[in-house]
N, C-alpha and C positions, 0 to 999 in steps of 0.2 A: 698789653702790647709793649714790645721792647723797641728800642731806638732804631733797630735795623729793619723793622717791618715796613713793607710797602703797602699802603692802603689804596685799594682800587674802588672806584665807584662808577656807576653807569647812569648817564643822563636819562631821566624818565621821558624826556621829550623826543630826543633823536637816537637814543640807545648807544651813544658814543661812550666807550670806556676810557677813563683817564685816571691818573694817579693823584692822590691828595697828600698834602703835607701831614706828617704824623701828629701835629699839634692842632688839627682841625677840631672845632668844638660844636656841640649840638646847638642849633639856632643860628649858626654862621651862614651867611649867604655867599655863595661862590658863583662863578660864571662858567658855563660849559665852554670848553676850548673849541668845540666844533660848531655848535649852532648859536652860541651866545646867550642861551637862556639863563635867567637868574634862578639859581637853585638853592633851596634851604636844606641844611643838614638836619634831618628829623630824628635819626638814630645813629649811634656809633657802634654800640655793642648789641648783639654779637657780630653784626656787619653794618657797613655804612648804608644808610637809606636816605635818598634825596627826594625832594618834591619840588615842583615848580613854585618859586616864591610868589606870594601874592603881591601885586604891584599896588602901592598905595597911591590913590588919586591926589593930585595937587589941589589944594584949596586956595584959590586966589581971592577969596572973599567976595565972590560974585553972588 
């Protein structure tokens, strides 16, 4: 990828298409601009693939 390339991704939850910064990394968690879902980047090459990030439960020691 060169520095001028626009990376596009689609939210797997609401199917909104948005642009990502070119320095996005595998494993990074981003937020969908449309529905607010937390999305994890699972693949970058050959194309961006996102999945809804697993929400970790808070452990309050109960």
